[in-house]
C-alpha positions in Angstrom: 11.2 -16.0 -31.5 8.0 -14.8 -32.6 5.5 -16.0 -30.1 3.1 -13.8 -27.7 5.8 -13.6 -25.1 8.1 -12.0 -27.6 5.6 -9.4 -28.9 4.4 -8.5 -25.4 8.0 -8.0 -24.3 8.8 -6.0 -27.3 5.6 -3.6 -27.0 6.4 -3.5 -23.0 9.9 -2.4 -24.0 8.9 0.2 -26.3 6.2 1.7 -23.8 8.8 1.5 -20.8 11.5 3.4 -22.9 8.7 6.2 -23.8 7.9 6.5 -20.1 11.4 7.1 -19.1 12.0 9.3 -22.1 9.1 11.5 -21.3 10.6 12.3 -18.1 7.5 13.5 -16.4 8.6 13.1 -12.8 10.1 10.5 -10.7 7.0 8.5 -10.3 6.3 8.1 -13.7 10.0 7.4 -14.5 10.0 4.7 -11.8 7.0 3.1 -13.2 8.9 2.9 -16.7 11.8 0.9 -14.6 8.9 -1.5 -13.2 7.9 -2.3 -16.6 11.3 -2.7 -17.8 12.1 -5.0 -15.1 8.9 -7.3 -16.1 10.0 -7.1 -19.8 13.4 -8.1 -18.9 12.3 -11.1 -17.1 10.1 -12.0 -20.1 13.1 -11.6 -22.5 15.2 -14.0 -20.2 12.4 -16.4 -20.4 12.1 -16.3 -24.0 15.9 -16.6 -24.5 16.3 -19.5 -22.3 13.5 -21.5 -24.1 14.5 -20.3 -27.5 18.3 -21.3 -26.9 19.1 -17.5 -27.5 21.6 -17.2 -24.9 22.8 -13.5 -26.1 19.1 -12.3 -25.6 19.1 -14.0 -22.2 22.4 -12.6 -20.8 21.9 -9.2 -22.1 18.5 -9.1 -20.3 20.0 -10.5 -17.0 22.3 -7.5 -16.9 19.4 -5.1 -17.7 17.3 -6.7 -15.1 19.8 -5.6 -12.7 20.1 -2.1 -14.0 16.2 -1.7 -14.1 15.9 -3.0 -10.6 18.3 -0.4 -9.6 16.0 2.3 -11.4 13.1 1.0 -9.6 14.9 1.4 -6.2 16.2 4.8 -7.3 12.9 6.5 -8.4 10.5 4.3 -6.4 11.8 3.1 -3.2 14.5 5.4 -2.0 13.4 8.1 0.3 15.9 10.9 -0.2 15.9 12.9 -3.6 19.4 12.6 -5.3 
């Protein structure tokens, strides 16, 4: 598991975590969740192709959580 997909997913995960941790407003946090959603898809792809089912399963759950974050921070109209 050291191909370009894994490296891009790793760097994307770090950037997404940083965007969310910075907490610089709903829009930037929402884009962090968008990036997390994209890299979760990459990790699922990698896990399935490399027979690493724990990685794929974990990122399937994280995909749902991150999609909820996108909805909460970018799509939902009312403020919490």
